[in-house]
N, C-alpha and C positions, 0 to 999 in steps of 0.2 A: 668529665663534663656531669659527674654524680654530685647533685646538690643535695641539700637537707631532704632528708625522706624520699630516697629516690628522685627528685624532681629534677628535669632537664635532660633526661638521658637520651632523648631521640633527636632532640634538633638544636641542643645548645650549641654543640659544635665548637667548643673553644681549646679543647686540647686532645692529646693523643687518646685518651680512653675511649674515644669514637672508633679506635680500630675494633673494640669489641662491643660497645653498644650502638653503633651508629655507623656502619663502616664507608657508606657514602660522604660522612661529614669529614673524612680526613681530608678530601679535595679543599677545605677550605685552609688547611694549616698551610703556611708558606715557607717554614722552616724546619729542621729536624729538631725532633723532638723525642725526648726522655721522660717519661713520667712513671715515679715509684710509689706505690700506695701502701699504707699500711692503715689497718682497722683494727679497733679494739674494740670489742663487742662483750658487755657483761649482761648473763641472761639470770635471771631470777624465776621460779616456778616452785609450784608447792600444791599438789594434786589431792584433794580431799575425798575419800571415799564414804558416800551415803549408803550403800547397801553393798555387801558381799556375803558370800556362804565359805569364804576362807578367813582364818582369824590373820590379825596382823594390823589392821587400821590404815591411818594414811600413809600415802607416801614420805620418804625422807625430801626435806627442802632441798632443791637443787640450784645451787650458785655456780654458774661458770664464768670463767672468763677466757677469752679466745683473741688469739694475734691470728689477722688474716692478711697476707701480703697480696701485692698485684703490681705488674708491670706491664707498662705498654710503650711503644715506640713506633713513629711515625716519619716518614721520609718523601718529601716531592721529588719526583725524578726530573719532572720538566713542569711545565705548564698545565699540563693536561693528567699526567701519570702521578700516583702516590701510591707508596707502600707501607704496611706497618706488620707489627706482629704483637701479640699478648698473652700473658700468663695471668689467668684470674682464676678466683674462687667465686663462681657466680650463684652458687647456692648451698645451703646446709642445714641439716636437721638434726636433733639430739635431745634425749632426756635422761636423767638418771634418778630412779626410783627408790634404789636400796634392795636390799636382801630380805627384809622382814616385814614388808607391807603386805596388803591382802591380794594384791593382783602381782605378785612375785613369779609366779607361774606362768604368767602371761609376757611381764617384761620386766626384768632389774635395770636393764639399761639398753637403748637404742641410739644409735648413731648413723648417717647418711651424709656424704660429704662429694661434691663434686670438683674436679680440677679441670679448666679447660685451657687449652694451646690453639690460638686463632692466628691465622695469618690472612691476610687482607690487600686486594688491591682497589685502589679507587681510581675512576677516569672522570675529567671534567669534559662534559661535551660543550659548554658554553658559559655564560654569565649567570645563567640560572639554573642548569639541570648537571646532577651528579649521580653518578652509581658506583657501588662498590660491594665487595663480597668477598669471599672465601671460605675455605674449609675451617673445620673445627675439629680437634682430636680432644676428646673427653674422656677423663679417668674418673671412674666410682668406686668409693670404698664403703661397705656397709658392715656395721657390728652389731650383733644382737646378743645380749645374755639373758638369761631367765633361769629360775629355780625349778627342781623337777621334784615333783612330789611323790617321793618313794612312799611304797606301802607300809615301810617299816624303818625306822632310824629317822635320822637327819635328813632334811633335805638335799639332794644331789643338784648339780647345776651343767649347764649347757652353754656353749659359746661357739658361735658361729661368725667367722670374719670372711668376705667376699670382698674382691674385687674384680676390676674389668676395665676395658677399654673398648670406646666405639667412636665412629665418626658419623659427622653430620656438616650442614654447610649453612651460611647465611647469605643474605642479599639486602642492599639497603638501596633506597631512592631519596635523594634530596633535590625541593624546587625552591629557589630564592628568588621571592617576589622583590625584594630590594635587599641593601645593606640592614634594615632593620625587620626585616618580616620572612621568615622561611619555615618550611615544612617538611617533615621527614617520614620516613616508613621503614619499617626493617621486618624481616622473614627470617625465623631461625627454627631449622628444621628438627624433626625428631631424631634423638640420638637413643642408639640400643645398645650399651655399655654390658654384654652379657657376663653377668657376675658367677664367680665360681670360688668354692673354698670346702672344708673340710670342718665338720662339726669336732669340737673338744667336749669331751663328757667327763665330769669327775664325781665321784660318790654316787655313782647310778646303782640301784639294788640289782643284784645279780639275775633275779627274774627276768626283771625290765631288761637288763643289760642283754641276756640270751634271747629275748623277744627280738629286740633289734636287730641282732645279728643273724636269725633266722631270717629275718626279712632283708637281708642284705643292708642295711642302713648304718652299720657301723666301717668307718675308715672307708668310707666312700664320699667324692666330692658331690656336693650338691650343687647345681647349676640353676642360674636363675634366669630367666628371658624377660631383663629389667627395661622398662620405656621411660624416657625422658622426654618430657611432652614439646612438641614446637609450639614456637609462640610468634605472634605478631604485636608489634609496636608501631604506633602513629603519635607523632608528636609537632607542636607548633612552638615556635620563638617567635616573641615579637617585642621590639622597643616600643613602647607606646609615648615616652615623652624622653628628654635627653636625659641619660645616666640611668633612667629605668628601665627595666624590661620584666617579662614573665613569660613562664614555659606552662605547658599544659599537656600530660603524656597518658596515654591509654594503651594498655598492654592486656591481649587476650592469649589464656595460657591454655592449652588443650591437655587439662590434667584429667580428662576421662582416658587417654591414654600412658598416665603415669603411673608406675608402680609394677608389680610382678604380673607379667602375663603367663607364664608357665614355669612349673619348677619340675626338673629331672633329677634324678637320683639312680646313677647305673643306666639302665635301660628302661626306667620307668618314667613315665610323665603324667603330670597333673597340671590341668588347666584351670585357672583361677578366673571368676569374674572380676572385674574392675569396680571398683567401689565408690571412685572418686567423679567429681564431675568439673565441667570448664570452671575455669577461674577468671576474674576480669581485675584489674590493677588500674587505680586513675590517680594522677599525682599532679600538683600544683603547686610552682615555684615564682618566687619573685626575688629580685635582684638589683640591689643600688649600688653603681659605682661612685661612690662618696667622694674620691679624688683618684686620680690615675695610677696610685700603687696600692688603694685600698678599697674594698668591696665589702658589702653585708647582702646577706641572704637569708631567706626562710622558705620552708616547705610543708607541704603535708600530703598524707597519701592514705587511700581505702584501698583494701582488698578484698575481695569475696572469699568467702569459705569453701574450699576444694573439696568438701565432704560435708554430706548432713551429718546431725546429730547420731541419727539411729545408726550409719554405717562408719563412723569414727572408731578407732581402735587405739588403745594405748600405746602401741610402739609408733604410731606416728599420727599423734593426735592434732592435726592442723587445724587451724579454725580462721575466721577472719583478723586482718589486721589492720590496726589503724595507727598511722604514726604521724609525728611532727617534728620539726626542729628547725635551726638556723646555723648560719655559717658564716666565716670570716675568711675574704683572701687578700692578699698582701704580698709585694715584691720585695726581696731582701735580697741585695748583693748579686743582682741576676736571675736568682731564684724565686719562681712564682710558688706560693704556700697556700695551700687550701685546705681549710679545716671546717668540718661540721658535726655538731653534737646532734642526735636524734634520738628521740622516745619512741618506742613500739609498743603497742598493746597488742598481745598475740592472743587475745580471747580467751574464752572460760573452758574452752575442749570438753563442753559436757558429753559424756557417752555411758553408754550402758553395753558392756561386752560380756556376751557368753563363751565361754573357752572350754567347755567341758570339764575333764578331768582337772584342767587349768584353773577353775573355780570362774565365779563371775564377778564382775568388778563394775558398780553404778557410782558416778560421781563428777567432779571437775576441778577445773583449777581454782583454788582460792586467790592465786596470782600466780601471774603470766605475763612477763614483759623484758624487752631488752633495753639496754641502753648502749649507742653506738657512736664511737668518735672515730672520725674518718680524718686521716690526714694524707695529703698528697703533695709530692714535690715534683715540679716540672721545671728540667733544663731546657733550653732552647738555644741551638748552635746556629 
């Protein structure tokens, strides 16, 4: 169901990917389906420093190529009950800045990735109403690297990798006015994968290392209470003339609950005020069934920034997103093949961060975008 620029997520309801994105929609599938997806994402970013009290200048150009898999399975048990399962990477963030730039004591590299395993049960009440939902098991992995400003000598380095598991759930509802028009809604709960890991320190000044040891901050697990926000999706699908249809989706993301709630080291605990705000995502899509075995589509997306310029930090410089793309679907030897290409402008990430001993960095991204090629193969049995 994932069209260009994330269009059609909620009410398109055409394949097994509904298991995760719109669980009530699996009741529209009349055959067993297996969908395997591969997303190839190329990211390009370059952060320019306007002001800093640390020598080093601009960050290195960051060019990354990511391969992201997904699997969806759905099966009707009878005319009322349907079941399904999915394994997806629903979200991820990351930047590599280099080890010589002015913000190296704030961040050298930062990554945050989520992996979700979901099970879904759908029930069709009648020709109009369907409901679906189930549990979500989410694994989160966080990697942070930064340089350490030693009083004497070369820089040291700190690396912290943490991971954890959390549980949540989702619930979807769909109403079909006719074969040509339907609306759907999805609620996805907050997930709290408590992250835990032990920092790795290299080339740390002996006096600094002794101070950390005196505070019991060496060789201790750092536990982070991390919140993945709840979401609400609303979507509509309408076939306005023969072989032409459009979708409209809106998603509310409770980003004020995203991020670190508190950090604990040994028996000590520090609470942190959240700096994020709620975010809204809007997408539109249009699709033309050119012939029975071939369709073309296009879509656009706008997502509001989940953080203001004043609160943005270099470790997670999220900004507004503008995206657009096009897609082609065709059938070949019993396999349905979906391809879409999307360009996403990730914003300038303007920030002014004061890090105390780590220094101050003020600047923005000169370039910050992603090109995403999404391919899905569907087998129906």
